C-alpha positions, 0 to 999 in steps of 0.5 A: 671857463673856456669859450670857442666858436665854430663856423658851419659854411654852405654855398648860401649860408654861414652859421656860427655856434659858440661853446662855453665849457663850464665845470667840464660841461659844454653849452652851445648857443647860436652865434652869428649867421648869414642865410641868403636863401632865407634873407636872415642875418644875425650879428651883435653891433658894437655901437648905438650912436645915431649916424655913426658907423659901428661893426656887426660882430660875431659871437667872438667879437670878430668883425663881419661887416660894417653897419650904420645906426640910422635911429631909434624909437622907444618901445613898450618894454621897460628896463629894470628901472621902469624906463622904456627901452630904445629900439635902434635901427641899423643897416649895412654900409656896403652890400653883404652877399650882394645885398644891403641888410636892415634891421632893429635891435636893442643896441650895443652887444645885443643880438641884432636880426637883419633882413635882406633888402635891395641888391647892392 
């Protein structure tokens, strides 16, 4: 199995496509992205300890920007053991593209969707 990533970049957005080759067949999936016009960003946090800094990574593990985990709450969803899952809140530490970004996700390694906030 082989993996590779490819970035498509324009003036106001950058989109990463991850490609996995398995048994000679290619499978593509959305990786990370930042779209200033739509006010959306997607990354994968590498931590979930409240108050600590962590990195917002792309699909391949490269750091895009630094995040701070600001808290968590229990959701109505349950994991495979029947316990309620935690929903973590994140925000960027430094402005990205001139704005601060914030969002909620399931934690370390899971897709995190961020929204554009106030100007930095």
